[in-house]
FIZA-949282 format. One record per residue (C-alpha): residue number from 1; residue in one letter; x, y, z. Coordinates in steps of 0.2 Angstrom, whole numbers. Layout:
BEGIN
 num residu     u     v     w
 NUM      A     X     Y     Z
...
This chain:
BEGIN
 num residu     u     v     w
   1      M   -34   113   203
   2      R   -48   102   199
   3      R   -56    93   213
   4      Y   -59    77   203
   5      L   -52    72   186
   6      S   -62    56   182
   7      P   -66    39   190
   8      L   -50    34   181
   9      A   -38    46   189
  10      L   -32    44   207
  11      C   -24    58   216
  12      L   -18    64   232
  13      A    -4    79   267
  14      V    40    75   344
  15      P    40    65   358
  16      A    39    70   376
  17      L    54    59   380
  18      V    65    72   371
  19      A    70    87   383
  20      A    69   105   378
  21      P    72   103   359
  22      P    78   117   349
  23      K    67   128   338
  24      A    63   122   320
  25      A    77   124   308
  26      P    74   134   292
  27      H    74   118   282
  28      G    68   105   295
  29      L    53   101   305
  30      D    42   115   312
  31      L    44   111   331
  32      T    35   127   335
  33      G    20   121   327
  34      M    18   105   338
  35      D     8   104   353
  36      R    17    93   366
  37      T     3    94   378
  38      V    -6    81   367
  39      A     1    63   368
  40      P     6    57   350
  41      G    -4    41   354
  42      D   -20    50   357
  43      D   -20    62   342
  44      F    -4    62   331
  45      F   -11    76   320
  46      A   -13    88   335
  47      Y     3    83   342
  48      A    12    87   326
  49      N     2   102   321
  50      G    -8   108   336
  51      A     1   124   339
  52      W     1   129   321
  53      V   -18   126   320
  54      K   -21   137   335
  55      R   -11   152   328
  56      T   -16   150   310
  57      E   -31   159   302
  58      I   -38   153   286
  59      P   -37   168   273
  60      A   -53   176   270
  61      D   -53   171   251
  62      R   -51   152   255
  63      G   -61   138   262
  64      S   -46   129   268
  65      Y   -27   133   271
  66      G   -12   122   275
  67      V     5   118   269
  68      G    -1   113   252
  69      R    -9   129   250
  70      E     7   138   256
  71      V    17   130   242
  72      A     3   132   229
  73      D     3   151   233
  74      L    21   153   231
  75      T    20   143   215
  76      D     6   154   209
  77      R    16   170   213
  78      R    30   163   203
  79      T    19   158   189
  80      A    10   175   188
  81      A    27   184   186
  82      L    31   172   172
  83      I    14   175   163
  84      Q    16   194   165
  85      A    33   194   157
  86      A    26   183   143
  87      S    15   198   138
  88      K    31   206   131
  89      A    36   191   120
  90      P    36   191   101
  91      T    18   192    93
  92      G    12   175    88
  93      S    24   165   100
  94      E    18   153   112
  95      L    24   164   127
  96      R    14   179   120
  97      K    -2   168   119
  98      I     1   165   138
  99      G     3   184   141
 100      D   -12   189   130
 101      F   -24   177   138
 102      Y   -19   183   156
 103      T   -19   202   152
 104      S   -36   200   143
 105      F   -43   192   158
 106      M   -36   206   170
 107      A   -44   220   160
 108      E   -59   220   171
 109      K   -65   237   165
 110      A   -65   231   147
 111      I   -75   216   152
 112      D   -88   226   161
 113      K   -90   237   147
 114      K   -95   223   135
 115      G  -108   218   147
 116      L  -117   201   143
 117      S  -114   204   124
 118      P  -102   190   122
 119      L  -116   178   129
 120      Q  -129   184   116
 121      P  -126   171   103
 122      T  -128   158   117
 123      F  -144   165   123
 124      Q  -150   166   105
 125      A  -146   148   102
 126      I  -156   143   118
 127      G  -170   154   113
 128      A  -171   145    96
 129      I  -174   128   104
 130      Q  -192   124    98
 131      G  -192   105    99
 132      R  -184    90   107
 133      Q  -171    88    93
 134      D  -166   106    95
 135      L  -163   103   114
 136      A  -153    87   110
 137      R  -143    97    97
 138      Y  -139   111   110
 139      L  -135    99   124
 140      G  -123    90   112
 141      T  -113   106   109
 142      T  -111   107   128
 143      L  -102    90   130
 144      R   -85    94   137
 145      A   -69    85   144
 146      D   -75    90   162
 147      V   -91    89   171
 148      D   -99    96   187
 149      V   -83   105   192
 150      L   -80   117   206
 151      N   -62   123   203
 152      A   -49   134   211
 153      T   -57   149   203
 154      Q   -72   147   215
 155      Y   -84   146   200
 156      H   -94   131   194
 157      T   -96   121   178
 158      A  -110   109   176
 159      N  -113   100   159
 160      F  -127    89   155
 161      L  -114    75   152
 162      G   -96    74   153
 163      L   -83    66   142
 164      W   -67    58   147
 165      V   -56    50   133
 166      A   -45    37   140
 167      Q   -38    19   137
 168      D   -52     7   135
 169      L   -53    -5   150
 170      D   -56   -20   140
 171      E   -44   -17   125
 172      P   -29    -6   131
 173      T   -22    -3   114
 174      R   -36     9   109
 175      Y   -44    25   116
 176      A   -63    25   121
 177      P   -75    39   125
 178      F   -81    38   143
 179      L   -98    47   146
 180      L  -101    53   164
 181      Q  -116    59   173
 182      G  -118    78   174
 183      G  -129    93   175
 184      L  -129    97   194
 185      G  -126   115   200
 186      L  -123   108   218
 187      P  -108    97   222
 188      E  -117    80   224
 189      R  -134    72   224
 190      S  -136    72   243
 191      Y  -136    91   242
 192      Y  -153    89   234
 193      L  -160    74   243
 194      D  -153    75   261
 195      P  -168    81   271
 196      S  -157    88   285
 197      E  -160   106   291
 198      G  -142   111   285
 199      M  -144   104   267
 200      A  -162   112   266
 201      A  -154   129   270
 202      V  -141   127   256
 203      R  -155   122   244
 204      T  -164   138   249
 205      Q  -148   149   246
 206      Y  -145   140   229
 207      I  -163   144   223
 208      T  -159   162   228
 209      H  -143   161   218
 210      V  -151   154   203
 211      A  -164   167   203
 212      A  -151   181   205
 213      M  -141   174   190
 214      L  -157   173   179
 215      K  -161   191   184
 216      L  -144   196   178
 217      A  -147   187   162
 218      G  -163   197   159
 219      L  -177   186   165
 220      S  -192   193   174
 221      D  -201   183   188
 222      A  -184   175   191
 223      L  -188   166   207
 224      S  -202   156   199
 225      H  -190   151   185
 226      A  -176   147   197
 227      T  -188   136   207
 228      A  -192   126   192
 229      V  -173   125   187
 230      V  -169   118   204
 231      D  -183   105   203
 232      L  -176    99   187
 233      E  -159    97   195
 234      T  -167    88   209
 235      R  -174    75   197
 236      M  -157    74   189
 237      A  -150    71   206
 238      R  -162    56   209
 239      A  -155    48   193
 240      H  -137    51   198
 241      L  -126    38   206
 242      G  -118    42   223
 243      R  -100    46   225
 244      E   -96    29   232
 245      E  -105    19   218
 246      S   -97    30   204
 247      G   -80    25   210
 248      D   -83     7   207
 249      V   -73     3   191
 250      Q   -82   -14   187
 251      K   -99    -6   188
 252      G   -93     8   177
 253      N   -86    -2   163
 254      N  -102    -3   152
 255      H   -99    -3   133
 256      W  -114     3   123
 257      T  -114     3   104
 258      R  -120    19    96
 259      A  -136    10    91
 260      E  -140     4   109
 261      F  -143    22   116
 262      S  -160    24   110
 263      A  -166     8   117
 264      K  -156     9   134
 265      A  -158    27   137
 266      P  -174    33   127
 267      G  -179    51   127
 268      L  -164    61   121
 269      D  -162    62   102
 270      W  -145    53   102
 271      D  -142    56    83
 272      A  -144    75    85
 273      F  -134    74   102
 274      F  -119    65    95
 275      A  -118    74    79
 276      A  -118    91    88
 277      A  -104    84   100
 278      G   -93    78    85
 279      L   -95    60    89
 280      S  -107    54    76
 281      K   -94    42    69
 282      Q   -90    34    86
 283      A   -96    16    86
 284      V   -94    12   105
 285      F   -95    22   121
 286      V   -91    17   139
 287      V  -106    23   149
 288      W   -99    25   167
 289      Q  -116    28   176
 290      P  -129    19   164
 291      G  -144    22   176
 292      A  -140    41   177
 293      V  -138    42   158
 294      T  -155    33   156
 295      G  -163    45   169
 296      L  -156    61   162
 297      S  -161    56   144
 298      A  -179    53   150
 299      L  -180    70   158
 300      T  -177    78   141
 301      T  -194    73   136
 302      E  -203    73   153
 303      V  -198    91   157
 304      P  -206   106   148
 305      L  -194   114   135
 306      D  -196   131   144
 307      V  -189   124   160
 308      W  -175   117   150
 309      K  -171   134   142
 310      D  -171   142   159
 311      Y  -159   128   165
 312      L  -148   131   150
 313      T  -148   150   152
 314      F  -143   149   171
 315      H  -129   137   167
 316      A  -123   147   153
 317      I  -121   163   163
 318      Q  -114   153   178
 319      H  -102   144   167
 320      W   -94   160   159
 321      A   -95   170   175
 322      P   -76   172   176
 323      V   -76   182   160
 324      L   -92   192   162
 325      P   -95   208   171
 326      K   -91   210   190
 327      A  -109   209   195
 328      V  -110   191   188
 329      A   -93   186   195
 330      D   -98   193   212
 331      Q  -115   183   212
 332      S  -106   167   208
 333      F   -94   170   222
 334      A  -108   174   234
 335      F  -114   156   233
 336      Y  -100   145   227
 337      G   -86   154   237
 338      K   -96   160   252
 339      V  -110   147   255
 340      L  -101   131   249
 341      S   -83   135   254
 342      G   -85   147   269
 343      A   -74   161   261
 344      S   -79   179   265
 345      R   -71   187   250
 346      P   -67   182   232
 347      L   -49   177   227
 348      D   -38   191   221
 349      R   -41   193   202
 350      W   -23   189   198
 351      K   -25   172   206
 352      T   -41   168   196
 353      G   -31   174   181
 354      V   -17   162   184
 355      A   -29   148   187
 356      L   -38   151   171
 357      T   -22   153   161
 358      N   -15   137   168
 359      E   -31   128   163
 360      A   -30   135   145
 361      L   -12   134   141
 362      G    -5   124   156
 363      E     9   115   148
 364      A    15   131   139
 365      V    16   139   156
 366      G    24   124   164
 367      K    38   124   151
 368      A    42   142   157
 369      Y    40   136   175
 370      V    52   121   175
 371      A    65   131   165
 372      K    66   143   180
 373      Y    62   133   195
 374      F    65   115   193
 375      P    83   111   189
 376      P    90    95   182
 377      S    98    91   199
 378      E    81    91   208
 379      K    73    80   194
 380      A    87    68   196
 381      R    86    68   215
 382      A    67    64   214
 383      E    70    51   201
 384      R    82    42   213
 385      M    69    43   227
 386      V    56    35   215
 387      S    68    21   211
 388      N    71    18   229
 389      I    53    17   234
 390      K    49     6   219
 391      A    63    -5   225
 392      A    56    -5   243
 393      F    38    -9   236
 394      R    46   -24   226
 395      I    53   -31   242
 396      R    37   -29   251
 397      I    28   -39   237
 398      E    41   -52   237
 399      H    40   -55   256
 400      L    21   -55   257
 401      D    17   -71   267
 402      W    -1   -72   261
 403      M     1   -70   242
 404      S     3   -84   231
 405      P    18   -85   219
 406      A     7   -83   204
 407      T    -1   -67   210
 408      K    16   -60   216
 409      A    22   -63   198
 410      K     8   -53   191
 411      A    10   -39   204
 412      L    29   -38   200
 413      A    26   -37   182
 414      K    14   -22   184
 415      L    27   -13   195
 416      D    40   -16   182
 417      A    29    -9   168
 418      L    24     7   178
 419      K    27    23   169
 420      V    33    37   181
 421      G    34    55   175
 422      V    44    66   186
 423      G    43    85   185
 424      Y    36    87   167
 425      P    31    77   152
 426      D    43    69   140
 427      R    34    79   126
 428      W    26    96   127
 429      R     8    99   121
 430      D     7   109   105
 431      Y    -4   125   106
 432      R    -2   131    89
 433      G   -20   128    85
 434      L   -27   138    99
 435      K   -31   156    94
 436      V   -28   169   108
 437      T   -34   187   104
 438      A   -28   202   115
 439      G   -43   210   123
 440      D   -55   196   121
 441      A   -56   187   138
 442      F   -73   178   134
 443      G   -68   172   117
 444      N   -51   166   123
 445      L   -58   156   137
 446      Q   -72   149   125
 447      R   -59   144   112
 448      A   -47   136   125
 449      E   -61   125   131
 450      R   -66   120   113
 451      F   -47   117   109
 452      E   -46   105   124
 453      Y   -62    96   119
 454      E   -56    94   101
 455      R   -39    88   107
 456      N   -47    74   117
 457      L   -58    69   102
 458      A   -43    68    91
 459      K   -36    54   102
 460      L   -50    43    96
 461      G   -43    30    83
 462      Q   -25    35    87
 463      P   -11    24    96
 464      I   -11    25   115
 465      D     1    38   122
 466      R     7    33   139
 467      T    18    48   141
 468      E     3    60   141
 469      W     1    70   157
 470      V   -15    75   165
 471      M    -8    88   177
 472      N     2   103   174
 473      P    20   104   180
 474      Q    16   120   190
 475      L     2   110   200
 476      V     5   105   218
 477      N    -2    88   217
 478      A     2    70   210
 479      V    -9    57   201
 480      N   -10    39   197
 481      L   -18    34   180
 482      P   -22    15   183
 483      V   -28    12   166
 484      M   -12    19   159
 485      N    -2    11   173
 486      A     7    28   174
 487      L    11    41   187
 488      N    13    60   186
 489      F    23    70   199
 490      P    23    88   194
 491      A    38    99   197
 492      A    28   111   209
 493      I    26    97   222
 494      L    44    93   222
 495      Q    49   108   232
 496      P    51   113   251
 497      P    44   108   263
 498      F    39    92   254
 499      F    56    90   245
 500      D    71   100   251
 501      P    89    97   247
 502      K    94   107   262
 503      R    87    95   275
 504      P    90    77   280
 505      M    84    65   267
 506      V    73    55   280
 507      M    62    70   281
 508      D    59    70   263
 509      Y    55    52   263
 510      G    42    55   276
 511      A    34    69   266
 512      I    36    68   247
 513      G    42    50   249
 514      A    25    45   256
 515      V    17    54   242
 516      I    27    44   229
 517      G    23    28   238
 518      H     5    33   239
 519      E     4    35   220
 520      I    14    19   217
 521      S     2    10   229
 522      H   -13    17   219
 523      S    -9     4   206
 524      F   -13    -9   219
 525      D   -27    -2   229
 526      D   -45    -8   228
 527      S   -47     0   210
 528      G   -29    -1   204
 529      S   -28   -19   208
 530      L   -41   -23   196
 531      F   -30   -18   181
 532      D   -15   -29   174
 533      A     1   -22   169
 534      S    -6   -17   152
 535      G   -20    -7   159
 536      K   -33   -20   155
 537      L   -47   -23   167
 538      E   -44   -41   172
 539      N   -43   -51   188
 540      W   -25   -57   190
 541      W   -28   -63   208
 542      T   -31   -81   214
 543      P   -47   -83   224
 544      E   -38   -85   240
 545      D   -27   -70   238
 546      L   -42   -59   233
 547      K   -51   -64   248
 548      H   -37   -59   260
 549      F   -35   -43   251
 550      Q   -53   -39   252
 551      A   -53   -44   271
 552      S   -39   -31   274
 553      A   -48   -18   264
 554      D   -64   -21   274
 555      Q   -53   -19   290
 556      L   -47    -2   284
 557      V   -65     3   279
 558      R   -71     0   297
 559      Q   -56    10   304
 560      F   -61    26   294
 561      D   -79    23   297
 562      A   -76    26   315
 563      Y   -69    43   313
 564      E   -82    57   316
 565      P   -77    75   311
 566      F   -94    81   316
 567      P  -108    73   327
 568      G  -117    61   317
 569      L  -106    64   301
 570      H   -93    50   299
 571      I   -79    48   286
 572      K   -85    36   273
 573      G   -73    22   274
 574      K   -79    14   257
 575      Q   -79    30   248
 576      T   -61    34   253
 577      L   -54    17   253
 578      G   -43    18   238
 579      E   -34    33   245
 580      N   -33    25   262
 581      I   -25    10   255
 582      A   -13    20   246
 583      D    -9    30   261
 584      V    -5    14   272
 585      A     5     5   258
 586      G    13    21   252
 587      L    19    26   270
 588      A    25     9   273
 589      A    35     8   257
 590      A    43    25   260
 591      Y    48    20   278
 592      D    56     4   271
 593      A    65    15   257
 594      Y    71    27   270
 595      R    78    12   281
 596      L    86     4   266
 597      S    94    20   260
 598      L   104    20   276
 599      G   112     3   273
 600      G   108    -4   290
 601      K   113    12   300
 602      E   103    23   311
 603      A    99    41   305
 604      P   108    54   315
 605      M    98    64   328
 606      V    92    81   321
 607      Q    82    94   330
 608      G    83    82   345
 609      L    73    69   336
 610      T    78    51   330
 611      G    77    46   312
 612      D    60    37   314
 613      Q    53    52   324
 614      Q    59    64   310
 615      F    50    52   297
 616      F    33    51   305
 617      L    33    69   310
 618      S    37    75   293
 619      Y    23    64   286
 620      A    11    72   299
 621      Q    16    90   295
 622      S    14    87   276
 623      W    -5    85   280
 624      R    -6   101   290
 625      E   -22   110   285
 626      K   -37   119   292
 627      T   -54   119   284
 628      R   -70   129   286
 629      E   -85   119   291
 630      P   -95   121   275
 631      L   -81   115   264
 632      L   -76   101   276
 633      R   -94    94   275
 634      Q   -93    95   256
 635      Q   -77    86   256
 636      I   -84    72   267
 637      L   -99    70   256
 638      T   -90    71   239
 639      D   -71    68   240
 640      G   -63    51   238
 641      H   -50    57   251
 642      A   -51    58   270
 643      P   -50    75   277
 644      A   -31    80   279
 645      S   -32    81   298
 646      F   -36    62   298
 647      R   -23    56   286
 648      P    -9    57   298
 649      Y   -18    43   308
 650      T   -12    31   295
 651      V     4    29   306
 652      R    -6    18   318
 653      N    -5     4   305
 654      L    14     4   305
 655      D    23    -6   319
 656      A    38     6   319
 657      W    27    21   324
 658      Y    24    13   341
 659      P    41    12   349
 660      A    46    29   340
 661      F    33    38   351
 662      Q    31    26   366
 663      V    13    23   361
 664      K     3    14   375
 665      A   -11     2   374
 666      D   -23    14   383
 667      Q   -21    28   371
 668      K   -34    32   358
 669      L   -24    28   342
 670      Y   -17    12   348
 671      L   -21    -3   338
 672      A   -17   -21   343
 673      P    -5   -29   331
 674      A   -18   -40   324
 675      D   -29   -24   320
 676      R   -15   -15   311
 677      V   -19   -15   292
 678      K    -5   -22   281
 679      I   -11   -24   264
 680      W     5   -23   254
């Protein structure tokens, strides 16, 4: 799955007083995975998951492993079987496209035999760049609907700029093209600029990797060329905004007219760039990181053309590595898989094939997946839970003692307008325009990428479609789109152990219920709360209410700033604020919904645990994960989410957690009532 969709997409992980509890039920909590030598009030993650952590090894092909990965692996195996069966579907059918795309990728010997010949037209186009207008034109052809992505296939995509077509923040009745900073081969600007010994070592290995890829592309004296390429990327990194600043919606909402680009970002031939990108008729753009666009544009004239051509050559071979000979794919893994993620061997080829097929024809695959694995009964059960949690959230808003009636009315209107998609989209995507040719792995991926880009361009000038999904049904994840005021809960996350019809409902409320509450809460986090019910970026708060909200948010920032996964490296409370607000509010809403569902009664004891204990332990076990150090450091620097092992600490903000586990004032996670964050 993609680590990061856009700045406008927000996505998502028992007590000693009970004597000799039974072992975990097949459809209950994993009691054998707990560590009862740890007091829940000292480390709730370790208490719920410590024994599992001690006995579990991260697979050699992964940088992390946990319950989400277990579910995703099962889903991938099921999906692979569906895709393989599709290879026997009638020629020309949608299913056959799925099968042909996958089997073409799996034909590794045929790909090796072609060598780099599929890339020759790209290399020729780069070689033909003779001036700055040519450079701008070529860069325009690389504009795509994603940017600087390290995805589930352990490969990397870095485009000079990225495009995200979404509802305009000022005028929610129309789509706007959002331009995003890009161009970096390393995960984030700090990888280039941090002077620490660890980062310097990564940079040295990156130069070695760039040189190896340029050598495979046929360049001589590859190391000197690679050094110049990384120097260029370092200058790009200096222009980039950091992760925290890039998440600031108000700073990102910059409308530039087409004519303003030459004055605000001189250097790049914008006429040539936009013409090549198919955007010459677009009158207005939203420039999310204006300083970065200005800085990147200047580099197109300041840096010698030969360096740019080496840069483009490297990123071309890197971009298409999955469908190039094994030597290229192996070198890509040597850096992006091994150095940056800590994996010791590449993913099995079929796993990469499934991931690429999901990216190219995701909803076509999803249609087959839900037909087999997501029955209407589970969709209806999930929709009832969504309804219950929305009702609980409504009650929480109505009973806020710090919020004025005027602000409450706006908040409730936004909640009522929330569009929630469960399982799969109302309307399936049409892939008739995508050409898939058996035996042409490179061409299929190239055409699929172009198809997705043109699908996004086609939205411009069209009515807003709030039913559109940005996640495939077979993805284990969930998302809130605050501009669209819409949520997606894919079918694949609505399965055990997150959502299980064979266990007590209270456990589901603690797991998938907290996820549902989390995504609903994103509409009211530090970013989502800036949008009204229609998705317009508009302040709907009274000054007093906003001041109280921001004070509570600051309190949560300080709480997470104090967590220190490595000596000297703390979680970034501001960077992760939106997700942390959603965790706190979502868990609270899920808890209220669970209690309301019982009609005032107590949940029965199960596995020797009370209802509240089942709820909170289910939440903590849903974030069960181990992560290798290189990947964990990368997540702390680049991700808007706190690491999984710290997210169960959210419970310390809920009053009900304390009596459930007899948490004492001298224990590490204890918070005095006044210090417990209660935003919603």
